[in-house]
N, C-alpha and C positions, 0 to 999 in steps of 0.2 A: 537790657538794660534802658536806665535811664541816667549816660553819663554827665548831663547836664546838673541835676540834682548832686552829683556823685563829685564833682568838683564845686558845688558850690559849699558840700561840707566841709570839703579841706580844706577852704578857704574860711568859712565858721571855728573849724578845727584848729588852725593858724593862728587865725585872730585869739580863740580863748587862751591859746598856746603862751603866744608870746606878753598875753594883758596878765597871763596867769603866774607867770616867770617873773616880769617885771616886777609882781610885788611880793617876790621871794626871797628878795633884793633889802626891801625895805626895812629900818628899824625894827623889832618887836614893839619898842612899847609906843610907837605913832603907827603901829599899823592900822588896829582897827579905827582908831578913829578918822585915820584918814580915808580909810572905804565907806564908813557912815556919811564923811564930808562928800564922797565926792570928787578927791582930791588929785588926778591923776599921776604915775607914778610918771617919770621925766624918759623921755624917751632916747634914743631908739628901742625897741623890742623885739629882741632876737625870738627866735620859733628856738623850740628845743628836739629831743629827738623823736616826742609825740609826733609831729609834722614832718621830718624824715622820712618817718617810717610809714606815714599815711601816706606820703607822695610814691613810697615803691609800691603797696599796695596799690595805686591807683593805677602806676607803672604797668603791672603782670597782668590787670584787668584790661587797661588798652592792648593789649599785645594778644593778650589770651583770650577774655571774655570769660574768664575765671579763675581760680584761684589753683596754679602749677605750682605744688609747695619747695620743688627745687630752686624753680625760679625765682621766686619769693625770696628765699633761703640767698643766694645767692644776690638781687637787689638787696636786700637788707644787711646785708655784708659789704658789698661797693658802698653802700653808701657810710659809710662806718668807717671806712678805710680812706674813705677821702674826704670824712670828715669827723674825727670822734670826739671833736670837744661839742659836743649838741645838747650837755646833760644826758649821755646813761647813763639808765643803773649800774649799778655795782655787778651784778652776776651780768647783764648782756656785753661788759667788756667780754669775759672770757667767751662766750656764746658766741660771739659776730668774730672776734679776733679766728677761735676756733674751725668754723665755719669758713672762714675768708681766707682760710689754708687749706682746705680740700677735705675736710672732718667730713661726715655724714652728719645732716643737721638731726635726723630722728635720735643719733647717737647720745652728740651734743646734749640737747634737750633733755633729757631722759636722765643723765646723770647729776643734773643740778638738784641741792640737798635731797641727798642719801635716793637718789634716785625718784624722787617722786616728782622731778620737777618744780621751775619756779611756779607761786602763783599768785606772782605780781601784777601788777596794771597794767603792763607796757602791751599785752592783747584787745585789751580792751579801748586805750586809749588812742588806737590807732585804725579802728574799723569803722566808724561810723560813715567813710566813701561808699565801703564794704555793702553795708547796708541798705545805700542809696542807691546804690547800683542797682540791685536787685530787687528794689520795695517793690514790682509785681510780680517775685515769689519766694514767701514767706518759707516754704521749704527749702529755695535756695539760701536766705538769705543763713538759714542757719547751718546748713551745709557751708556755706562756702566760708563763714565766719569760722568754723570751727576748724579747716582748714586754715587758715588764716590762722588762727591763733597756735595750732600744734606745730608752726616752724620754728616759734622761740621758747613756748610755755607747753609742758607736756601736761602739769596737775589741772584737774577734772574745773578748781573753784577759776582758775584764770580763761579756761578755754568758756565755762559758763558764763564772766563777765563779758567776752568779745560778742558771743551770743545775744549778750544781752541789750548791749549799745546798740551791735548792729539790728536785733527787732525794732530798737528804740527810731533809729535812723528811718527805719523801713516804715515804720508807722507812722513818721513824722512827713514823713512824702507821700503818703496815703491821706493825710486829711483827716489824721486821728482827732478825735477829740481830747486836747488837756487834759479831763478829768479823769479820763479812759484810759492812759498811758500806760500809766505805769504799772496797772493791773491786768494790761495786754502782756507785754512786755513781759511780766512774773506767769503768766499762763505759757509761755513760750522757751523760758528758759529753763535749762536742763535743772532735775532736783539738785542742788546744794544751796549751802551756806546764800549764796549770792540770790538765790531765787527767795529763799527765806526772808531776808533783808530787804528784798524787793515787796514782799507782801506787806509787811511792816511799813515800809515806807507809804506804799497805798492805803494805808491809814492817820495818816498823818496830812491835816490840813494844807491845803497849799498857802492859808495866812501865814503859817508859823515863821518865826524864826529858825532862820539858817544856821545860826548857831545853837541853837534846841537843837536841832532835826541831826546838824551832825555830831553832838553827843550821842544819840540814840542810832545811828547807822555807821560812824567814822565820814573824816575827807581826808580820806588818802596818807594820816599821819603814818600809819603803817606800810605803807608805799602795796597794798594788797588789793585785789580785785572785790574782794570782799566787803573792804572798809573803803573802797572811792565808787564802785559804781552806781549802787544804789543811790546813793548821797547824789552824784550827780545827774543822774537820771529823775532824782525828783524836784532838783534844780530846773532843770529841759523842761517838765511839765507842769513846771510854776508859772516859768514865761516861757510859751510851746511858741509866742508869736512875738514876742519882744528880746532878742538876742543882748541886746545892751543890756536892759532891766533883769535880764538872768546871767550874764556873768557878775553885774555886783552883789548879784546874791548868792552866789556860785563863790567868791573869793571870802565875804564876810568872815567865814571858820578860820582863817587860813589851810594847814596841812598841804596836800599834795597840791596847790591853786593852779599851776600849770597845765596839769592832768587833768583836774576834777573841773576844769575849764575849758581844756581841749573836748573833752566828752560833751559838754555840756551845746558848746558851740558849735563841735560838728551836727551834731541833733539837728537843734533849729535852726541852724542855714543850711541844711538840707529841705527843709522848706519854707524858708524864708528867704533863701542868698544873705546879703550884706546892706538889705534895705533898710536903712533907718540908723546905721553905726554914724556915730559924730566923725568930722572927717580928720580929727586930730587924733583919733584911734586910727585909721587907714593911715597917716599919716606915721606914724609911731612903729606900726607894725612893720620888723620886718619883709621884704618884698618876697613872693613867691618865683620859685623858677617861672621863666618864658614860655615853655613850655603846656602851661597849665592854662590851657583854651577849653573854651565850652565845648570845643571840636575837637577828638583826638589827630594826632599826626599822621596820616595814613604810613609812615616810616614805621609809627611802633605799632602796625599791625602786621606786619610783614618781617616773618621771622628774617627775612637775610638782609637784613638794616637793622642799623641800630638803632638804640632807642633814642629819643630827643636830648638834648644836653640842654 
């Protein structure tokens, strides 16, 4: 396991999430000019369900060393019950309430959308820390990312999106060259529209305008894994060693900016930590819980002890 990289991924994910969420509150008429002029939104920047669920993923890994799906489902439901006002997606309110009330998660998730399950971007937005954790074993990345996705998203496209982001984070930790990242991720992503768009993304020059790339790949406006993950990974690959520049690029086209920035932030910070982030950003971002330290709390590894608060 690589918990240090996983914690760094959570921190980058949370920063991207909070940064992207702050832009959602900006009037549309001034959005593009403000981004191009690098005018930061006023703080504080609260993080959303992207970060809340990523924290549950890390806590599950701390406790078990792998994704125990029942434990993760309970962690998601408990975090939701504690604070349901984290901008959860519409279908997740029903899913997490039902799990919290004792319904089995496989039943809950598979009855969504006429039995197809959700193909939203929620499984992908939270998974970068898992990819960093298992970076030394890419087969484990795929298996564990799949297990983490299935708890809330039964649709194969949502699972493919989660696998792709986890593989991107793992590749970043392993020192993959920026020019090879998307091709590497596409090769390991299950056959899907997500994989197809990743292959398309691999052919787009890093110098391309993110607004044009969003027009080809999507930028989360449909809140699906298909129209979110390929764009976010392209942005991460474009600035794989510069988190600040990556987030400015990612947010430019608009769309589901908290999620695209969370994905890009988690991938890049797994590799770079928060090095080079301006102090104003760190001050504006909502703090993360104190248990999130580079070393795990020993109580979290003991099934007879509570998780840290």
